[in-house]
N, C-alpha and C positions, 0 to 999 in steps of 0.2 A: 634266519633272523633278519639279515640285511634286506632280503626280498620282502619280508613282512613290513618292515619300516618303510620301504619304498612304496608299497601298495597303500599303506595307511596315509602317506604323504600325498599320493595321487588322489586318494579318496577325499582328503581335506580340501585340496585345490578344486576338485570338481564340485564339491559341496559349496564352496565360496562362490565359484563362477555361476552355479545354478541359482544361488540366493541373489546374486547381483542381477542376473537376468530376470528373476521374478520381480525384483524391485523396480526394474525399468518398465516392465509391463504394467505393474501396479500404478506407477507414475503416469504412464501413457493413458491408462484406462481412466484414472481420476480426472485428468485434464480433458480427455475426449468426452466423457460422460457429462462432466460439469458444464462444459461450454456447448457441445453439440447435441448431447442427449443420447449417445450410443456409440459403440465401437464395433467394427466388423471383426469377427473372429471365426474364420473359416475352419480352423482346427482347434477348438477350445481345449480339448483334453490334452493335446500335445503342447499347447502354448501356455496355459494358465495353471498356476499352482492352486492348491486348496485355499491358501491365504489370499490369493488374488480373487478367487471366486467369492470369498467372504467380503473382500473389499468392494467388489462390484455389487453384491447384494446390499451392502450398507449404503452405497451411493444411490442405489435405486430407491431405498427407503428415505433418503434425504438426510441421513445423519440427524443432527440436532438443529438443522436450519428449518425455518418456517416458509422458505421459498417454495414455489411450485416448480416442478422439474420440467420446464418447457424445453422441448427439442427444437431444432431449427425448423422442422416440418410444422410444429405447432405455431411457432412464431410467424411463419410465412402466411398463416391464415388469419393473422390479427391485423387490424387496421392500425397503421402507424399514427394516425391522428388520435386514436383512442388510448395511446400510451399514458399511463397514470403518472401524475407528478407526485413528488414527495409531499406528505402532509405537514411535516415539521422538519426543520433542518438542524443537524448537529453542528455545533461550533466549539472548537477547542478553547481552553482558557488561555489567557495572555501568557501565563507562566510556562505553558507547554512549548512555546517558542517554535511553532511549526506554521507553515503557510495556511492562510484562511482562504477557502475557495468560495466565490460567490455562486449562488444558484442560477441556473439557466433553464427554467421549466419550459420555455418555448422551444428548446432543442429536444426533439423527439427521436427515439430510437427503439427498436425491438430489444436490443441487447446493449447494455453498458458494461464494458470490460475494463478493469483496472489492473495493470501489471505492476507489482510492487517488487523492486529489485534491490537487493542488498549490495552496496558498493563499499562496504567497510574494508579496513586495511587488511584483515585476514583473508579476504577474497583474493586480492591481488589484481593488477590491471589485466593480465592475460586471461585469467579466469572470468573476469567481468566481461571481456570481449567475447568469450565463448558463450556466456549466458545470453548476451545480446544477439549472437548468431542464432541460438535456439529460439529466442523470442521472435526474431525476424521471420524464421520459418513458420512458427505458429501463426503469426499475423498474415502471412501469405496464404496459408491454408484457410484461415478465417475469411479472407477477402474472396477467395474462390467459392467457398461454400455459401457466403452471403449473397454473392451474385447469382449463384445457382438457385437458391431458395427465395430470392427477393427479400432478404432480411437486411434491415438497416442497423449498422453497428456503430456505437460511439466508443471510442477507445481513449484511455488515459494511461500515463506512465508516471510512476513515482519511483525515484531513486533515493537511497538513504544510507547514511553512515551515522555520524553524530547529528548532522543536520539533515533536513528533508528537502528535496527539490521536486518540482513538477515540470519536467521537460515537455510533456504533452498533456494538454487540458481538453477533455471531451467537449467542453462548452464552445470551443473554437470551431467546431463543425468541420474539421479537416477530413478529407476523404481518406479511406483506408490506404489508397495508393500513396498519398502524401505522407501518411504516418509511417508506412514501411520505408519510404525514402529517407526518413530521418535516421533510420538504422543503417541503411545503405551508405549514407554520407557520414556516418560516425558522429552524429550530432548528440548522442546520448553520452554524457560525460561521466567519467569515473572520478569519484571524490572520496578518498580514503578517510577513515576515522573509526569511531566506535560503532556499536550496533544498536540503533534506536528503533527497533521494530514497532514499539508502541506508538511513537510519533508518526511513523510511516503509515500505519493503519488508520490513525486519526485523520490523516490527509486523504487516504484512499476512501474512507467512508464519506467524506465530503464530495469527492469526485463522483462516487456512485450515486449519491443522493441528488447531485446537481441537475442532471437531465431528467426528462420524463421517459420512463422505460418500463417494459414488462419484466425484464430479467436483469439481475445485477450479479456480476461474478468478479471476484478478486483472485488473482494468482500471485501468491507470495513465494519468492525464491530467496532462500537464505542459507549461508554456510555454517551458521553457529547458533548461539543463543544471545538473547538481549543482555546488554551489560550497561546501558544507560537509558534513562527515560521511563523506567518502571516496567512492570509486566504488561505484555500486549494481550493477555487472555481476556481481560474484562472488556476492552473495546471490541475485540473480535466477537465475543459473545453477544454484545449489543448489536453489532452488525448483522449477525445471523438471526437473532430472535426478534429484534425490533424492526429491522429493515428488510429481512428476507434475502440477505446477501449470501450467495454460495462462496465459500472460501476453499481454495486448494493451497495448502501450506506444504511446499516442496523443499525438503531439506537436502543439502548436499554435504557429503563427507560423514564420517562417523562421530564428529564432534557436536552434532546438532543436539539440542535439548528436546528429546522426543516428547516429554510431558508437555512442554510449551507448544509444540506443533499440534499435538492432540487437542489442547485447549483452544488453539486458534481455529482449526478446521472443524472441530466438533465431532470428529471421527475417532474411533478407538484405534484403528490401524494407522500407522504412520506412513506417509508418502515420502520416500527419499531415494536418492541415488548415492553411490559411493564416492564419486569424484566428478569434477566438472567435465572431463573428456567424455563422460557417458551421455552428455547432452546431444552428441552426434547420433548415438544409437536411439535416444529418445525421440529426436526429430524424425529419424527414419521410420520409427514405429508409427508415429502420427501420420506421416506421409503415406505409408502403406495402408493404414486404417481408412484414410479418406480417399485414396486413389481408386479403390474398388467400390466406393459408395454410390456413384452415379455415372451414367454415360457421359454427362456433361463434363465431369472432371477428368475423364480419360482423354479428352481432346482439347481442353482449355487450360492455359497456363496463366500464372500471375502476370507475366509480361504481356500476354495478349489482352488481358482485362485492362491493364493500366497504360497501354501504349498511347491512348488518346487522352489520358488525364493530364491536363495542363494546369491544374490548380496549384496555388502557392501555399505552402505551409505557414500557419500563423499560430502563435501561442499567446497573443495579447488580446484577450476578449473579456476581461473582467470589468473594464471601466463602463461598458454600456449595459451591464447587468441590471435587470429589474430590481434585484435585491438592494443594490447600492443606490439606485435612483429613488426608490420609494421608502427608504429607511427613515425613521423619525428620530430627530435629535433630542437628547435629554438636556437637563440643565448643566451649566458649568459647575465644576467642583469648587471647593474652597481654594484660595490661593496658597500654594505650597512652596516653601523655600527649597532651592536647589544649590548644588555646590557652586561656589563662586559668587554667591550673593544674589543671584537671579531668582525670580519667582515666576511660576506659571500655574495655569489651571487647565483642566481637561474636561471634555465632554464626549459622549458616546452616541453613535447613531445605531438604532436597533430596527431589525426587520423580523417579524414573526417571533419576537421575544429574544432574538439572538443579536449580539453585538457584531456588526459587520464593518464598522468604520470608526475611527477615533481621530480627534484633532486636539491640539493644544495651543495656547496663546500666552503671551507674557502678561503679567499683572503686577500691581504695586505691592511691594512687601511691607507688612506692618513692622514697626520697630522691633518688637519682640522676636519676630521671625529672623530679622537680620542678626540680632544678638545671638540667637540660638545657632544660626548657621555659622557664625564666626567661631563659636566654640567647637563645632563639628570639624571645621576646616583647620583648626589649630593643630600643629604638629604634636603638641603635648597631650592630645586626646588619647592616644594609644599608649602614653607613658605614665608619668606619675600624677597627672592632673586628675584622673578619675579617682584614684585612691585618696588624694588630698581633699577633693570635694566631698567625698563620703565622710572623711574624718571631721571636716568642718561642720557638716550637717549634724553629726552626732554630738559635737561639742555645743552646738547651738541648742540642743535639747537638754544640756546640763549633764551629760554623761561622759565617762571616760572612754575614748575610742577603743582601748585595750580590753574593756569589759563588754563591748558591744558584741 
């Protein structure tokens, strides 16, 4: 009896380990195929499970995305000057409270990649650093392969918790060496809070639309489910169907909302790993898959490619954007009273039907505005004044307040 229980326990452990291993290969395959267009698999039957083969087949079909599955070899044969610009630009509403990214269609690249990283409080600082280490390895591989194939890459980074930040903007035309150096120097900051995946994807969509490119890819890494900002599924669907953006939604831990990840990526099979330390194994899988892919990469390292790169990183490039320079100003709004008795009015500058800039100015308040504002500022507004005013209005109509 005791031996049977031991064997059963060992079987369960082996089953969990094997499932975890399959999840890692599925995640590596999803990232590899989405960005590079293929993965080396010298022993497919020994390495991939049936689930993983199904995942690979779904990736080959393109899931629910309208994008074309360009490989790096395909991109290398395309003229960078012919990279298509976005026809219309998405802009979030003012109440979304997320950054607005100005378009930069003069910046051309074969591939535009947005890395969307969850830095919410549940992730924790150490796990966030582990995520950054994996992303750094991914970008180093991307730098080598881009140099090998002659592919120009624009890369942007979005970090998010309750608020959304853009530490790397693809419009600034930083070299891949300079981008990776931001990770080396720990310039990507951890900012704990809630999980606003919807807001983060709204910013990522702007980043991916901003440049002219043949291929757009978003890699989302999150440890849980959205709890502020609304569901991210709608904006992710628009990114895939309207813009042709490929999305890999990589969940970490068992607490992820699998339905939400499926809705974001458009794939029926969920891409996830069990815990953050598995990023080390995931990075190794990507390194192995790309190490054998060409003779060039067997003898060339990231350090060798970047040793002569003396470019300086910059993330201030919105002010000279064509979008801001050529927007058309609308009329000033009516004069509106503000707290403290001041009044102002606002106007919006639009480019391509989207609001890209706003400004406001002081104006003279009408007497009735000042009187109304005085009522709002009164301490009695939240007390008995409101009830008293209602009673007075009822009496003025010749009725008993108790009968109203």
